C-alpha positions as CSV (number, residue, x, y, z in Angstrom):
1,Q,0.0,0.0,0.0
2,V,1.6,3.3,-1.1
3,G,1.8,5.8,1.7
4,L,3.6,9.1,2.1
5,V,7.2,10.0,1.3
6,E,8.9,13.1,2.8
7,S,12.0,14.9,1.5
8,G,13.8,18.1,2.0
9,G,15.3,17.8,5.5
10,G,18.8,18.7,6.3
11,L,21.2,20.9,8.3
12,V,20.5,24.7,8.4
13,Q,21.9,27.5,10.5
14,P,19.6,29.4,13.0
15,G,17.6,32.0,11.1
16,G,17.7,29.9,7.9
17,S,15.0,28.2,5.9
18,L,14.0,24.8,4.7
19,R,11.2,23.5,2.6
20,L,9.9,20.0,3.3
21,T,7.9,18.0,0.7
22,C,5.4,15.2,1.1
23,A,4.2,13.1,-1.8
24,G,1.4,10.6,-1.9
25,S,-1.3,8.9,-3.9
26,P,-4.2,10.7,-5.6
27,R,-6.7,9.0,-3.3
28,I,-5.0,10.4,-0.2
29,F,-4.9,13.9,-1.6
30,R,-8.5,13.8,-2.8
31,Q,-10.1,13.4,0.6
32,H,-7.6,13.2,3.5
33,E,-6.8,16.0,6.0
34,M,-3.0,16.2,6.1
35,H,-0.5,17.3,8.8
36,W,3.1,17.8,9.6
37,Y,4.3,16.5,13.0
38,R,7.7,16.5,14.6
39,Q,9.4,14.5,17.3
40,V,12.6,14.7,19.2
41,P,14.1,11.8,21.2
42,G,12.4,11.2,24.5
43,K,9.5,13.4,23.7
44,Q,6.0,12.9,22.3
45,R,5.3,13.5,18.6
46,E,3.7,17.0,18.3
47,L,1.5,18.6,15.7
48,V,3.2,21.4,13.8
49,A,0.6,22.3,11.2
50,G,-2.5,20.9,9.4
51,I,-4.4,21.5,6.2
52,T,-7.8,20.2,5.0
53,S,-8.5,18.9,1.5
54,G,-10.1,22.3,0.9
55,G,-7.1,24.2,2.0
56,T,-8.0,25.4,5.5
57,T,-4.9,25.6,7.7
58,N,-4.0,25.5,11.3
59,Y,-0.7,25.9,13.1
60,A,0.9,25.2,16.5
61,D,1.5,28.4,18.4
62,F,5.3,27.8,18.3
63,V,5.5,28.0,14.5
64,K,2.9,30.7,13.7
65,G,4.3,33.4,11.5
66,R,7.4,31.3,10.6
67,F,6.0,28.1,9.0
68,T,3.6,27.8,6.1
69,I,1.8,24.6,5.1
70,E,0.5,24.2,1.5
71,R,-0.9,21.4,-0.6
72,D,-1.6,20.8,-4.3
73,N,-4.1,18.0,-4.7
74,A,-3.6,17.8,-8.4
75,R,0.1,17.3,-8.0
76,T,-0.5,15.1,-4.9
77,M,2.1,17.0,-2.9
78,M,2.2,18.9,0.3
79,W,4.9,21.3,1.6
80,L,6.1,22.9,4.8
81,Q,8.0,26.1,4.3
82,M,10.0,26.8,7.4
83,N,11.6,30.2,7.9
84,N,13.5,31.8,10.7
85,L,14.4,28.4,12.0
86,E,15.5,28.0,15.6
87,S,17.6,25.4,17.3
88,E,14.4,24.3,19.1
89,D,13.0,23.3,15.7
90,T,15.5,20.4,15.4
91,A,13.5,17.2,15.1
92,V,12.4,14.5,12.8
93,Y,9.5,15.8,10.8
94,Y,6.7,13.5,9.7
95,C,4.0,13.8,7.0
96,H,0.6,12.5,8.1
97,A,-2.7,12.0,6.4
98,E,-6.0,10.9,7.9
99,F,-9.6,10.3,6.9
100,R,-12.4,10.5,9.4
101,G,-16.0,9.4,9.1
102,P,-19.1,10.4,11.0
103,R,-18.6,11.7,14.5
104,A,-14.9,12.1,13.6
105,V,-14.2,8.4,13.9
106,L,-10.7,7.7,12.4
107,I,-11.2,5.5,9.3
108,E,-7.6,5.4,8.1
109,E,-4.3,7.2,8.4
110,Y,-0.9,7.2,6.8
111,W,2.6,8.2,8.1
112,G,5.7,9.0,6.2
113,Q,9.1,7.7,7.2
114,G,10.3,11.0,8.6
115,T,13.0,13.5,7.6
116,Q,15.6,14.9,9.9
117,V,15.8,18.7,10.3
118,T,18.8,20.0,12.3
119,V,19.2,23.7,13.1
120,S,22.7,24.4,14.3
121,S,25.5,26.8,13.8
């Protein structure tokens, strides 16, 4: 079953920028809400940003004004533009997609393999 594939992580200096990319199947992009999560060792995975199939976005407070989430359903791709990066943004970033039915019951979800983002001088 084809899932999600991330790319674009790497090493960047504080104040720099990176753009993460997530690619998936047309079926996922047609109806799934999608998110970027991140995780550091020893801590829980946390939500960074989300975007509905219609393009409505939401962001964690710690990235508002710095990160932008976008998706192109026709190209079956999603991006996370990260600007003004801080050392605290260092983490493995994961692409996530989910489809919920009535009463918000989770029907299915997909996770990417993760891509490392390191912010350091």
